[in-house]
KOLDO-737434 format. One line per 2 residues: number of its first residue (from 1); for each residue x, y, z of N, C-alpha, C. Coordinates in steps of 0.1 Angstrom, whole numbers, padded with zeros to 4 digits. Each point is the difference from the previous one (the first is absolute). Layout:
<rs>
NUM) X:Y:Z:X:Y:Z:X:Y:Z  ...
</rs>
This chain:
<rs>
1) 1483:0720:1365:-0011:-0008:0000:0004:-0014:-0006  -0005:-0010:0006:0004:-0013:-0006:-0009:-0003:-0012
3) 0007:-0004:-0010:-0007:-0003:-0013:-0003:-0015:-0002  0007:-0008:0008:-0003:-0015:-0001:-0010:-0004:0010
5) -0005:-0012:-0002:-0010:-0005:0009:-0014:0004:-0003  -0010:-0004:0008:-0014:0003:-0003:-0003:0015:0000
7) -0010:0003:-0009:-0005:0014:0000:-0015:0000:0001  -0005:0010:0007:-0014:0003:0000:-0003:0012:-0008
9) -0007:-0002:-0011:-0003:0011:-0009:-0012:0007:0006  0001:0013:0002:-0011:0008:0005:-0003:0011:-0010
11) -0012:-0001:-0006:-0005:0010:-0010:-0006:0011:0008  0004:0013:-0003:-0005:0011:0007:-0006:0011:-0009
13) -0010:0007:0005:-0006:0010:-0008:-0004:0013:0008  0003:-0001:0013:-0003:0012:0009:-0013:-0001:0007
15) -0008:-0010:-0003:-0013:-0002:0007:0002:-0006:0014  -0010:0001:0009:0001:-0006:0013:0002:-0015:-0001
17) -0007:-0007:-0009:0003:-0015:-0001:0014:-0002:-0004  0006:0008:-0008:0014:-0001:-0004:0009:0002:0012
19) -0003:0010:0008:0008:0002:0012:0000:-0012:0009  -0012:-0005:0002:-0002:-0012:0008:0008:-0012:-0006
21) 0000:-0001:-0014:0008:-0010:-0006:0015:0001:0003  0005:0012:0000:0014:0002:0004:0003:-0005:0014
23) -0009:0003:0009:0001:-0004:0014:0000:-0016:0001  -0010:-0005:-0007:-0001:-0015:0000:0012:-0006:-0007
25) 0005:0006:-0011:0011:-0005:-0007:0013:0000:0008  0001:0011:0008:0012:0001:0009:-0001:-0011:0011
27) -0011:-0002:0005:-0002:-0011:0010:0004:-0014:-0006  -0006:-0002:-0012:0003:-0013:-0006:0015:-0001:-0004
29) 0006:0010:-0004:0015:0000:-0003:0008:-0003:0012  -0004:0006:0012:0007:-0003:0012:-0001:-0015:0004
31) -0012:-0005:-0002:-0003:-0014:0004:0008:-0009:-0009  0001:0003:-0013:0006:-0009:-0009:0015:0003:-0002
33) 0005:0011:0006:0014:0004:-0002:0002:0004:-0015  -0010:0007:-0005:0000:0004:-0014:0002:0015:-0001
35) 0002:0005:-0012:0000:0014:-0003:-0013:0004:-0006  -0003:0012:0000:-0012:0005:-0006:0004:0007:-0013
37) -0007:-0002:-0011:0002:0006:-0013:-0013:0009:-0002  0002:0013:0003:-0011:0010:-0003:-0001:0003:-0014
39) -0013:0000:-0005:-0002:0002:-0014:-0012:0010:-0002  0003:0011:-0008:-0011:0009:-0003:0000:0003:-0015
41) -0012:-0001:-0006:-0001:0003:-0014:-0007:0013:-0002  0006:0009:-0008:-0006:0013:-0004:-0008:-0002:-0012
43) -0012:0003:0000:-0009:-0002:-0011:0000:0013:-0009  0010:0000:-0009:0001:0011:-0009:-0007:-0001:-0013
45) -0007:-0012:-0002:-0007:-0001:-0013:-0012:0009:-0001  -0004:0006:0011:-0012:0008:0000:0003:0015:-0004
47) 0013:0003:-0003:0003:0013:-0005:0004:-0002:-0015  -0001:0011:-0007:0004:-0001:-0014:-0007:0011:-0009
49) -0005:0010:0005:-0006:0010:-0008:0009:0010:-0006  0007:0008:0008:0009:0010:-0005:0013:-0001:0008
51) 0011:0002:-0007:0013:-0002:0006:0002:0008:0013  -0003:0012:0000:0002:0008:0012:-0008:-0004:0012
53) -0012:-0005:-0003:-0009:-0005:0011:0006:-0014:0005  0004:-0008:-0010:0006:-0013:0004:0012:0001:0009
55) 0008:0010:-0003:0012:0002:0009:-0004:0003:0014  -0010:0009:0001:-0005:0003:0014:-0006:-0012:0007
57) -0008:-0008:-0007:-0006:-0012:0006:0010:-0010:0003  0010:-0001:-0008:0011:-0010:0003:0008:0004:0013
59) 0002:0013:0001:0007:0005:0012:-0009:-0003:0012  -0013:0002:-0001:-0009:-0003:0011:0000:-0015:0003
61) 0000:-0008:-0010:0000:-0015:0003:0013:-0003:0007  0011:0005:-0004:0013:-0003:0006:0000:0005:0015
63) -0006:0012:0002:0000:0005:0014:-0009:-0009:0009  -0012:-0004:-0006:-0009:-0009:0008:0007:-0013:0003
65) 0007:-0006:-0010:0007:-0013:0001:0010:0001:0011  0008:0011:0001:0010:0002:0010:-0006:0001:0014
67) -0012:0006:0001:-0007:0001:0013:-0005:-0014:0004  -0005:-0008:-0009:-0004:-0014:0003:0012:-0008:0005
69) 0011:0001:-0007:0012:-0008:0004:0005:0005:0013  0001:0013:0002:0006:0005:0013:-0009:-0005:0012
71) -0013:0000:-0001:-0009:-0004:0010:0002:-0015:0003  0002:-0008:-0010:0002:-0014:0001:0014:-0003:0006
73) 0010:0008:-0004:0013:-0002:0006:0001:0003:0015  -0008:0010:0004:0000:0003:0014:-0005:-0012:0009
75) -0010:-0006:-0006:-0006:-0012:0007:0011:-0011:0001  0007:-0003:-0011:0009:-0011:-0001:0013:0004:0008
77) 0004:0012:0000:0011:0004:0009:-0003:-0002:0014  -0012:0004:0004:-0004:-0002:0014:-0001:-0014:0004
79) -0003:-0009:-0009:-0001:-0014:0002:0014:-0007:0000  0009:0007:-0006:0014:-0005:0000:0002:-0012:-0010
81) -0007:0001:-0011:0001:-0011:-0010:0008:0006:-0013  0007:-0009:-0006:0007:0003:-0012:-0010:0002:-0012
83) 0003:0010:-0008:-0010:0002:-0011:0007:0006:-0012  -0006:-0002:-0012:0004:0006:-0012:-0013:0008:-0005
85) 0002:0009:-0009:-0010:0009:-0005:0000:0000:-0015  -0011:0000:-0007:-0001:0002:-0014:-0013:0008:-0003
87) 0002:0011:-0007:-0012:0007:-0006:0001:-0002:-0015  -0011:-0004:-0006:0001:-0002:-0014:-0012:0008:-0007
89) 0004:0006:-0011:-0010:0006:-0008:-0007:-0011:-0008  -0013:-0002:0002:-0007:-0010:-0006:-0001:0001:-0015
91) 0004:-0011:-0007:-0002:-0001:-0015:-0011:-0009:-0003  -0006:-0007:0010:-0011:-0008:-0002:-0009:0001:0013
93) -0011:-0007:0000:-0009:0001:0012:0008:-0003:0013  -0004:0007:0011:0007:-0001:0012:0001:-0015:0005
95) -0011:-0008:-0001:0000:-0013:0004:0011:-0009:-0008  0001:0003:-0012:0011:-0007:-0008:0014:0004:0004
97) 0001:0013:0004:0014:0004:0005:0003:-0007:0013  -0010:-0002:0008:0002:-0007:0013:0004:-0014:-0002
99) -0007:-0007:-0009:0002:-0014:-0003:0014:-0001:-0007  0004:0009:-0009:0013:0000:-0006:0011:0001:0011
101) -0003:0009:0009:0010:0002:0011:0002:-0013:0008  -0011:-0007:0003:0001:-0013:0006:0009:-0009:-0007
103) -0002:-0001:-0013:0007:-0009:-0009:0015:0003:-0001  0003:0013:0001:0014:0004:-0002:0008:0004:0012
105) -0006:-0001:0012:0008:0003:0012:0004:-0014:0006  0013:-0002:0001:0005:-0012:0006:-0005:-0002:0015
107) -0004:-0012:0003:-0003:-0004:0013:-0014:0004:0006  -0008:0006:-0009:-0014:0004:0005:-0008:-0012:0004
109) -0003:-0001:0013:-0008:-0011:0005:-0015:0005:0003  -0002:0013:0001:-0013:0005:0003:-0002:0014:-0005
111) -0013:0002:-0004:-0004:0014:-0004:-0010:0004:0011  0002:0013:0005:-0009:0006:0009:-0005:0013:-0006
113) -0013:0001:0000:-0006:0012:-0005:-0014:0003:0006  -0004:0012:-0001:-0013:0004:0006:-0012:-0005:-0008
115) -0011:-0001:0007:-0012:-0005:-0006:-0006:0009:-0010  0004:0013:0000:-0005:0010:-0010:0010:0011:0000
117) 0000:0008:-0010:0009:0011:-0002:-0005:0014:0004  0007:0010:-0004:-0004:0014:0003:-0012:0005:-0007
119) -0003:-0006:-0012:-0011:0006:-0008:-0013:-0007:0003  0000:-0011:0008:-0012:-0008:0002:-0005:0000:0014
121) -0012:0003:0002:-0005:0000:0014:-0009:-0012:0002  -0009:-0003:-0008:-0009:-0011:0002:0000:-0009:-0013
123) 0002:-0012:0002:0000:-0010:-0011:-0006:-0012:0006  -0003:-0010:-0008:-0006:-0012:0005:0008:-0006:0012
125) 0012:-0004:-0003:0008:-0005:0011:0014:0006:-0001  0006:0000:-0012:0013:0004:-0002:0001:0011:-0010
127) 0010:0008:0000:0003:0010:-0011:0003:-0008:-0013  -0002:0007:-0011:0003:-0007:-0013:0014:-0004:-0002
129) 0010:0008:0004:0014:-0004:-0002:0003:-0012:0009  -0005:0000:0012:0003:-0011:0009:-0006:-0013:-0005
131) -0013:0001:-0005:-0006:-0012:-0005:0007:-0005:-0013  0004:0009:-0008:0008:-0004:-0012:0013:-0006:0003
133) 0007:0005:0010:0013:-0006:0004:-0002:-0014:0004  -0010:-0002:0009:-0003:-0014:0005:-0003:-0009:-0012
135) -0008:0004:-0009:-0004:-0008:-0012:0012:-0004:-0008  0009:0010:-0003:0012:-0001:-0008:0010:-0009:0007
137) 0002:0001:0013:0009:-0008:0007:-0004:-0015:-0001  -0013:-0002:0002:-0006:-0014:-0001:0001:-0005:-0014
139) -0003:0008:-0010:0000:-0004:-0014:0014:-0004:-0004  0010:0007:0004:0014:-0003:-0003:0006:-0010:0009
141) -0007:-0004:0010:0005:-0010:0010:0013:0004:0007  0001:0013:0003:0012:0005:0007:0001:-0005:0014
143) 0012:-0004:0004:0002:-0006:0013:0002:0010:0011  -0010:0009:0002:0000:0010:0011:-0013:0000:0008
145) 0001:0003:0012:-0012:0001:0009:-0004:0015:-0002  -0013:0001:-0003:-0006:0014:-0001:-0008:0003:0012
147) 0004:0011:0007:-0007:0004:0012:-0007:0013:-0003  -0013:0001:0002:-0007:0012:-0002:-0004:0006:0014
149) 0005:0012:0002:-0002:0007:0013:-0011:0010:-0001  -0010:-0001:0009:-0011:0010:0000:0003:0013:0006
151) -0009:0010:-0003:0002:0013:0006:-0001:0000:0015  -0008:-0008:0006:-0002:-0001:0014:0008:-0012:0005
153) 0012:0002:0002:0009:-0011:0005:0003:0002:0014  -0002:-0010:0008:0003:0000:0015:0014:-0005:0001
155) 0010:0009:-0003:0014:-0003:0001:0007:0011:0008  0007:-0004:0010:0007:0010:0008:0009:0009:-0008
157) -0001:0013:0002:0008:0009:-0007:0015:-0003:0003  0003:-0004:0012:0014:-0003:0004:0002:-0015:-0004
159) 0011:-0002:-0008:0003:-0014:-0004:0010:-0005:0009
</rs>
């Protein structure tokens, strides 16, 4: 995978909007001659009661993260775009992890993410993580285009 040149950061969580974001990110990467940087954050801050239960939850989080990444990789492989993958255990809020990834990934020119995640069905317009990412990117004046992909995206499955 090429590490130099522009990168399209695609934040994934396993939701339908996230899957659409991968498709859109692949199309954008092909258009720009860029690579895709897949990024998934495991929210492990919600566990912490008993050690034996925590181990079980952590294994479940890792398994779910692997499934999310594998589904996204299939889309990118079918599209024929170069990509890298990172799964991170969140130490801070997911939106901050995404913004940190933008700041620390060389060549990121765009962020693509779904309009809402797996836990949210109805919200005013956007999911809370998506809304917070947009606000934080603007607040920090990061030089990236942020593209929000809806659940109902009219995008050909074949890229």
